[in-house]
C-alpha positions in Angstrom: -2.4 52.0 -180.4 -4.8 55.0 -180.0 -4.4 57.3 -177.0 -7.3 57.0 -174.5 -9.7 59.9 -174.8 -10.9 60.2 -171.2 -8.4 59.4 -168.5 -8.9 59.7 -164.7 -5.9 60.1 -162.4 -6.5 58.5 -159.0 -3.9 59.4 -156.5 -3.6 58.0 -153.0 -1.4 56.3 -150.5 -3.0 52.9 -151.2 -1.6 51.5 -148.0 -3.2 49.0 -148.7 -5.3 49.3 -151.9 -8.8 47.9 -151.0 -12.0 47.0 -152.8 -13.4 50.4 -152.0 -10.8 52.0 -154.2 -11.8 49.7 -157.0 -15.5 50.4 -156.4 -14.9 54.2 -156.5 -12.9 53.9 -159.7 -15.4 51.6 -161.3 -18.3 54.0 -160.5 -16.4 56.9 -161.9 -15.5 54.9 -165.0 -19.1 54.0 -165.6 -20.6 57.4 -164.9 -18.0 59.4 -166.7 -17.4 56.9 -169.6 -13.7 56.8 -168.8 -11.3 54.9 -171.1 -8.7 54.5 -168.4 -8.2 55.0 -164.7 -4.6 55.5 -163.6 -3.9 54.6 -160.0 -1.0 56.7 -158.8 0.5 55.7 -155.4 2.1 58.7 -153.8 5.6 58.6 -152.5 4.9 60.9 -149.6 1.7 62.8 -149.1 2.2 66.5 -148.3 -0.9 66.2 -146.1 0.3 63.4 -143.9 3.2 63.4 -141.5 3.6 59.6 -141.3 5.2 57.6 -144.1 3.2 54.7 -145.5 3.7 51.4 -143.6 4.1 49.3 -146.7 7.1 50.1 -148.9 6.8 51.8 -152.3 7.4 48.4 -154.0 4.9 46.6 -151.8 2.2 49.2 -152.5 2.8 49.0 -156.2 2.7 45.2 -156.1 -0.6 45.2 -154.2 -2.1 47.6 -156.8 -0.9 45.4 -159.6 -2.5 42.4 -157.9 -5.8 44.2 -157.3 -6.0 45.6 -160.8 -4.8 42.5 -162.8 -8.2 41.7 -164.1 -9.3 45.3 -164.8 -8.2 46.2 -168.4 -9.3 49.8 -167.9 -7.1 50.3 -164.8 -3.3 50.8 -164.7 -0.7 51.7 -162.1 1.7 54.6 -162.6 4.9 54.9 -160.7 5.4 58.5 -161.7 5.2 59.9 -158.1 7.9 57.4 -157.0 10.2 58.9 -159.6 9.6 62.5 -158.5 11.1 64.1 -155.4 8.9 64.0 -152.3 6.4 65.2 -151.2 4.0 64.2 -154.0 2.2 67.4 -155.2 -0.9 66.7 -157.3 -0.2 69.7 -159.7 3.3 68.3 -160.5 1.8 64.9 -161.2 -1.0 66.4 -163.4 1.6 68.4 -165.4 3.6 65.3 -166.1 0.5 63.3 -167.0 -0.8 66.1 -169.3 2.4 65.8 -171.3 2.1 62.0 -171.5 -1.6 62.1 -172.3 -1.6 65.3 -174.4 -4.4 64.1 -176.6 -6.7 63.0 -173.7 -9.2 64.8 -171.5 -7.8 64.5 -168.0 -9.8 64.1 -164.8 -8.7 63.9 -161.1 -10.6 61.4 -159.0 -11.0 62.1 -155.3 -13.3 61.8 -152.3 -15.4 64.6 -150.8 -13.0 65.1 -147.9 -10.2 65.9 -150.3 -12.5 68.1 -152.4 -13.6 70.1 -149.4 -9.9 70.7 -148.5 -8.6 71.4 -152.0 -8.0 75.1 -151.4 -5.3 74.1 -148.9 -3.4 72.1 -151.5 -0.4 73.6 -153.2 -1.4 75.5 -156.4 -5.0 74.3 -156.5 -5.9 76.8 -159.3 -3.1 75.5 -161.5 -4.3 71.9 -160.9 -7.8 73.0 -161.9 -6.4 74.4 -165.1 -5.0 70.9 -166.0 -7.8 68.6 -165.0 -11.5 68.3 -164.4 -12.5 66.8 -161.0 -14.5 63.7 -160.3 -15.6 63.8 -156.7 -16.8 60.5 -155.1 -19.8 61.8 -153.1 -20.6 59.5 -150.3 -23.6 61.5 -149.3 -21.4 64.2 -147.9 -22.0 67.9 -148.6 -19.3 68.9 -151.2 -18.5 72.6 -151.0 -18.6 74.6 -154.2 -15.3 75.6 -155.6 -15.6 78.5 -158.1 -13.6 78.1 -161.3 -13.3 74.3 -160.8 -14.8 71.9 -163.3 -16.4 69.1 -161.3 -18.5 66.0 -161.7 -20.1 64.4 -158.6 -20.4 60.6 -158.6 -22.5 59.0 -155.8 -21.8 55.7 -154.2 -20.2 54.2 -151.2 -18.1 51.3 -149.9 -17.3 50.7 -146.3 -13.6 49.8 -146.7 -11.0 51.9 -144.9 -7.2 51.6 -145.3 -6.6 52.9 -141.8 -9.0 50.4 -140.3 -7.4 47.6 -142.3 -3.9 48.7 -141.0 -5.2 48.9 -137.5 -7.0 45.5 -137.5 -5.4 43.7 -140.4 -5.8 40.1 -139.3 -9.6 40.6 -139.0 -9.9 42.1 -142.5 -7.8 39.6 -144.4 -10.7 37.5 -145.4 -13.4 40.2 -145.6 -15.0 41.8 -148.6 -12.7 44.8 -148.1 -9.6 43.2 -149.7 -8.9 41.5 -153.0 -7.9 37.9 -152.1 -4.5 38.3 -153.9 -3.9 41.4 -151.9 -4.8 39.7 -148.6 -2.5 36.8 -149.5 0.3 39.3 -150.2 -0.2 41.1 -146.9 0.0 37.8 -145.1 3.0 36.5 -147.0 4.9 39.8 -146.3 3.7 40.1 -142.7 2.4 43.6 -143.4 0.3 45.6 -140.8 1.1 43.1 -138.0 -0.2 40.0 -139.9 1.6 36.7 -139.3 1.0 33.5 -141.2 
């Protein structure tokens, strides 16, 4: 099987994955002619003090449910296998070895893009990937020396709002129905069947 030529790495907590994540990935895929988008749930974000509420296995299972009908999207457990916290440059190095024949991109939101200079080794990360920034009408700051592509679009879904008010969002257009059923079955985020 041929190696994909254009691959986007999409890191995040995905606690839970929602349809906004899929919309962002889909817009980036279309605009940038991507062959594959790899969803990479982080083990522990270096930028967040709290651990995810869903377990690693639960977050992976929710991603697999949400992406089951998207042949261009896959889940990678690479950050679950690396010691915490999950640094993007470490992930990008590992993915550059796996996808050595591919052009690598890193998909992120404007909020992350505007804070990227606070990340560990941002220049090294910029040497490994091009950035795709999901621009929700925000004002992305220029980052000299970084290769970047801006992709407009928006979706109202928010993982923190889902966690805070999960029962109200279970049957909304924010969650894939199989993910909503999984959340209910596992009694995640305070939901009870």
